[in-house]
C-alpha positions, 0 to 999 in steps of 0.5 A: 605192143598194141602201143606200139602199133598205133604209128604204124599206119601209111597215111598218105595221099598216094595215088593207086599204082595200078598195072595201068601205070607205065601207060599212064607214064608214058601219056603223061611223058608225051604230054610234057614232050609233045605240048607247047603250053608251060602249065599243061607241062608243069601240070603233067610234070606234078601228075608224073610224081603222082603216078611214081609216087608208091613205086619209086618215092625219091622221084617226086621231089625231081620232077616237082622241082622242074614243075616249079621252074617251068613255072618260074621261068613262064613270064607272067604275062600270059592270059587268065587261065594261062597264068591260073593254070600255071598257079594250080601247077605251083601249088601242086608241086609245093604240096607233092614236096610237102608229101615226099618230106612227111614221107622221109620224116623231114616234118620241118621242111614238110611244114615249109613246102605245104605252107607255101602252097597253101598261101599259091592255092588261097592266091589262085582260088584252087579249092581242091589242092587246098584240100590235099594240102590240108590232109597233109598238113593234119598229117605233120600236126598229128605227127607233132602231137597236135591231134585237135588240130589235126581233127578239125583240118581234116573235119573241114577238108571233108566237108571239101571232099564231099562238096567236090563230090571227091570220093577219093580224097573224102577216104583218104580224110577218113583214114587220117581222121581214125588215126587220130582217133586210134592214136587217142585210143578211141578205137571204136570211133577209128574202126568207124572211119576205117570201115567207111574209107574202105567201102569207098576204096574197094568200090573204086577197086583202088587196090593200093588203098584198099590195102591201107584201109584193110591194114588200119581196120587191123589196127583198130581191132588190135586196140580193141584187143581182137587179135584175131580179127586184127590178124586176118585184116594184117594177112588181107592187107599183106596178099594186096600188097605183095601181089602190088610189089608195094615196099612201104606197104609190105614194111608196114604189113611185116611189122603189124603181123610181126606184133600181132604174133608178139602178143599171141606169145609166138615170138619167134614169128614176130622177129621173123616179121620185124626183121623183114621190115626192117630191112625194107626199111633200111634199104628205102630209108622210111625213117618213121616206120624204121624207128617203129620198128627199132622199137618194137623189135627192141622190146621183143629182144628184152622179151627173150633176154637178148640185151645186146640187141636192144642196146643196139635197137637203142642206138639206131633209134638214137642215130636216126633222131637227128633225121625223124626228131618227133614227139613220138620217136623221143618217146620210143627211144626212152622206152628201149633205153630205160628197159635196156638200163634196167637190164643191165642194173643201170638204175640212174640211166633208167630213172633219168631216161623213164624220166625224160619219157614222163617230161615229154608227155607232160609237155605235148599233153599227150595221153597216149600210153598209159599214165598210170602205168608210167607213175607206177614205174616212176615210182617204182625206180624211184625206190629202186634209186632211193635203196640204191643210193642207201646201200651206197651210203652204208659202204661209204661209211665203211670206206671212209673210216678205211681212208682215214686210217690209211690218210694217217699212214702216207700223211707225212710220205705224201708231205715229202713228195709235196716238199720234193714236186715243189723244189722241182716245180721251183727248178722248173719256173727258173729254168724256164724263165732263164730259157725265155730271157734268152729268147726275148734277147735273141729276138731283139737282137734279131731285130736289131739286126733288120734294122741295120739292114734297113738302114744300110739299104735305105742308105744306099739306094738315097746314094744310088738315086743322088748318083742317077740325078747327078748324072741327070744334072752333068747331061742337062749341063751338056744340052746347055753348053751344046744349046749355047754353042748352036747359037754361036755358030750362027753368028761367028766366022768361018775358022771358028764354026769349025772348032766350035762343031769339033766341040759339039762333037766331042760333047755330044760323045761325051754324053754317050760315054760309059763311065758313069754307067759303069759305076750306076750299074756297080752301085744298083746291083749292090741294092737290086742284086740279080734284077739286071741278070734276071731281066735278061733272062726273063726277057732276051729281047730287050736291048742294052738302052732298054735295060737301062731305062728299066733299071731307071724305072726300078729306081722309082724316078720320075718321068723327068729325070729318066729323060734327063739321064739319059738325054731323050724326050718326052715322047721318046721315053713313051714310045721306049716304054710302049716297044718294052712292054711289047717286047715283055708281052705284057697282058694289055691291063698290067702297067710296065712300072707295076710290073718293074717294081715287082720284079726281083 
């Protein structure tokens, strides 16, 4: 259980959660509401997100994204002071988003935002911002097992904090350095850093950070094997967090108290505290601590003989890995799953899980969780696996002799079954081939029918087009005769003029005859079934002449041929099309010819 306590510490840059929080929030809200400066608004939103990071973590991204929106919408032509203030607000917003994702266990997202924050802070020469960004980045590196890089970065930040005489940041950095040494099992060094951080927080009357420092000191004493001192500091931290109603801190304290009582032999009380911590983690989505509690509860359940609860804990850890897939989380999963598999006698799964556990340790170069013990466990599991394989081999030999005897008895029966199945298979193949052949023939017949229909339709369409052109030629002929008569009319005698005038009227009358149109309509409807009926029902305002024009357009005849058939000029055709378009109430962009061609 000492090992599991290494990861219970809540390491953060959270601002103090004091009784004056609501007054500070109101003050910041007034700044946002009344100030005209975009930079001041953005900075106020970032500060606002800090104020509620301890009590309501999910408000952080909302306020930070609002701050970023103000920065992005502000013009770049601001004076230098305003421009730098905007950039500082941008860096701090990205830093807070990085912190939010650390608390949610999304280390990749956290690193992305912190990288953006660092770039902006460097461009604006925001050294204090770089210090905060460095602290959060060190947390990510520590979570990833990159401890040397984490300590190096934290020591750089410690120098900056002391340069700026920022005691709050100094204490936070001291806490974080202590955590890294704790993970490396250098508990004496960790205790020194934690104690220094505690003195600073206590002198600043920062209750929430004082509780964090007290909790960390308890962890260090636990690592040194001094459970009485550890219990005292854990309880002191718990009392402060209970008075502050700090859910994250309470879940952490319940976890540490549970671990201490388990080491002291009180498994009932330990389980009670673990379940309380687990309940808070589930309610608030504290994935990092959630996995830690499941790991500890799984081990406790195994110690109590409750394999089912331990198995549930391992399964729940596995379900959380996609959201908090860190080296530590993977190790915890394999720890619990290995022990559960061993209790169930599933040696193969236990051995594979333990092998994966060791592979992760070797690949990440971690030296934190007793490699000698792991080696012994691996050797023991390997011996169990070998013994199991030997027993299996002996049983397999006996089974082999029995199987050979049965094989001889069943050989002829099997051959008979194979022959029957072979004939059945041949029959099925023949049946399906015939069925496939019939299907192919039906498909070919259908294609032939379709080709025939297409051909007949094409022929009818040609005949109808030819008929339309003949009508056009007759009309053209009559127009020519009309023109000749007009010429003669101007140069003949009076009685001849009367006769020619009657002839002219007769020709005009013949041009309006409906015989050709009746035949045309009959052939047209044979090809374009119900077109005229649908056109009339859809657009009842159309006249008979306009319907004729639409039928000719349906044949896709050129405008010249349509004019000849109807005996009208090009201008008259345009006017007619315009009237039809208006009567049909078609949209301005839709062409009449395209609409008629699509109309069935």
